[in-house]
C-alpha positions in Angstrom: 235.3 289.9 138.3 232.7 288.9 140.2 230.9 285.8 140.4 228.7 285.6 137.0 225.3 284.0 137.7 224.2 280.8 136.0 223.0 281.2 132.3 219.4 280.4 132.5 216.7 279.8 129.3 212.8 280.3 129.9 211.3 276.4 129.3 207.8 275.9 130.5 206.6 272.8 131.4 202.5 271.7 131.8 202.2 270.3 134.8 198.8 268.8 136.2 197.2 271.4 138.6 198.0 269.1 141.4 201.6 268.5 141.0 201.9 272.3 140.5 200.4 272.7 144.0 202.6 270.7 145.3 205.3 272.2 144.2 204.7 275.5 145.4 203.5 274.2 148.9 207.2 272.3 149.3 209.0 275.5 147.8 206.7 277.3 150.4 207.8 275.0 153.4 211.2 275.1 152.8 211.1 278.8 152.3 212.7 278.2 148.6 212.0 278.9 145.1 209.2 277.0 143.3 212.1 277.5 140.1 215.0 275.8 142.8 212.8 273.0 143.7 211.7 272.1 140.1 215.2 272.4 138.7 216.4 270.1 141.3 213.8 267.5 140.9 214.6 267.7 137.4 218.2 267.5 137.8 217.8 264.3 139.8 215.4 262.8 137.7 217.6 263.2 134.2 220.4 261.9 136.1 218.5 258.8 137.0 217.5 257.9 133.5 218.3 254.9 131.4 220.6 255.5 129.2 218.9 255.6 125.6 221.4 252.7 124.5 220.3 250.4 127.5 217.0 251.5 126.1 214.6 248.9 124.9 210.8 248.8 124.3 210.3 245.1 124.2 211.7 242.1 125.0 214.6 240.3 122.5 213.1 238.6 119.8 213.0 234.5 121.0 215.2 233.1 117.8 218.1 236.0 118.7 217.1 238.2 115.7 217.9 241.6 115.0 215.1 243.5 117.1 
């Protein structure tokens, strides 16, 4: 069997005009597709996110209690 293409899902992301233009410019400068640039950027970003169980929006309470 021939190599199967990875399955994709169409997802829309709203970006500022500046970000959209930057993606377009960077893709053109590298002779790559815009989707390729966006996919790689998202993979990198998601790979660096702090795990949910390590993420806090507040400082620990001074009395040591649960927040």
